[in-house]
N, C-alpha and C positions, 0 to 999 in steps of 0.2 A: 496365509496366502495360498491361493490355489496353484496347482501345478499344471503344466501343459502349455500349449501354444497360446491359449487365451489368457494366461496369467498376466496381470498388469503390474508394472513396477510402480513404486511409490512416486507421487507427484509433488513437486514443490514449485510454486509459481509466484512471481512478484511482478508488479507493473513495470514495464520497461520505459515507455515514453515519459511517464511522470517522473521517473528517477532522473532522466536526463534534464528535463525542464527544471525540476526542483534544484538539482545541483548547479545549474547555470544561474538560477535566481540567487542561490546561496552565495555563490562567488560574487555576483554583482552587488548584493547587499553589503557584504564585508568590504569589498573594494570601494564602493561609493561612500560608505560611512567613514572609512579610513581616510579617504581623500578629503572629505568635509572636515574631519577632525584636524587634519594637518593644515588645511586652509584657514581654519578658525583660530589657529594658534597665535597669530600676530596681533599686535594692538590695532584696533580699528578706530576710525574717526567717529564712530557712532557712540563711543563712550562705553561700549560693552567689552568687557575683558574676559576672554576665555582662558581659563587656567588649564594646567595639565589634567586635573581631575575631570574637567568638562570634556576634554579631548578623549580621555580614556572612556568616559561615559558614552560618547558618540560611537566609538569603536565597539563598545559593549552592546549598544542598541543594534548595530549591524550584525553582530554575532548572534544575538537573540532572534532577530528576524531570519537569519540564515538557518538557525535551528528550527524555527517554525516552518520554513520552506522544506527542510529535510524531513520533517515529521510526516510529510505527505508520502514519503517513501517507505513508511512502516508497514503497510498492508502486505500480507503474505498468506497463502493458502497451502496447506500440506495435507495430502490425502494418501491413505494406504488401504490395505485390505480391511482394516478394522473400523476406519472412520475418517473423518476430515476435521482438521483444525483450521479455523478461520481467525486470522489476526487482522483486525481493522485498526482505525486510528486510536480508539480508546481501550481496547481490550482484546483478549484472545479467548476463544471458546472451542471446545472439542465436542464433536457430535459423532455418535455411533451411526453407522449406515442405517441401522434399524429405525432411527428417529428422523431420518431424512426421507421425505416423500419424493422429492425430485430436485433437479438442478436445472435452472432456467436462465435465459438471457433475453428478457422481454425486449420487443422492438422499441428502439428509442432510448433504452436504458444505458447508463454510463458504465455499469458493471453488472456482473452476474449475481445470482442469488441462490441460496439453498432454500427450498420449500420445505416447511415443517408441517406437522399435523395442525389442524384447526385453523387453516388459512394464514398461518404465520410464516414469515420468511426472515432470513438473515442475509444482509448484503455481503457479497464477496468482493471487496474493493480491490483485491489483488488481480482479478481478471477483468480488465477494462476494455471497453470497446475500441479505444484509440490504439490498442496494441494489435488489432487486426488478427492475422493468422495465428499469432501466439495465443491470443484469447480463445480462438476456436479450438486449437489443439488442447489447451488446458481444460476446456469444457468437455471435449470428447473424452479425454483421459479420465476426468472425474466421473463422467457418466458410465464409462466402462467399469471403473472400480465399484460404483454404486450397483450396477447390474450384477456384477460378479458376487458381491456381498449378499444381495437379495436372492440370487440363485442358490448360493451356498446355504442360506438360512432355510429355504424351502425344500432343499434336498434332504 
């Protein structure tokens, strides 16, 4: 890492608003399916009998749906003087700053992206438009780290 007043500290960013919404949905899924499981416990006049295993399965479905909602909170980006690590929904990849052409946030896009050589790009789902100023700050810090790394390479 470079020294002096322009030295940037490592950045770690996660989406904020998505975490709140996903957590709320997770709670609703578990609560709703638990209530349904309890209500289905008695004998009904329809001739359908729900046993304890059926009730537990309903709660299990609620838990699985909650896990699916919480999966949306997985994205994270970590950047330091050496490179950037992007963790999206399905995987995590580390990029050296030398292999990153730029960092952009196209108009109308939901999240930022790393621009790579040959017109390729990697979405950075951790920096989302709905997070407003937090997203702007994360992009600025990543760009600062990117510039510092390229300046150090050319020096």
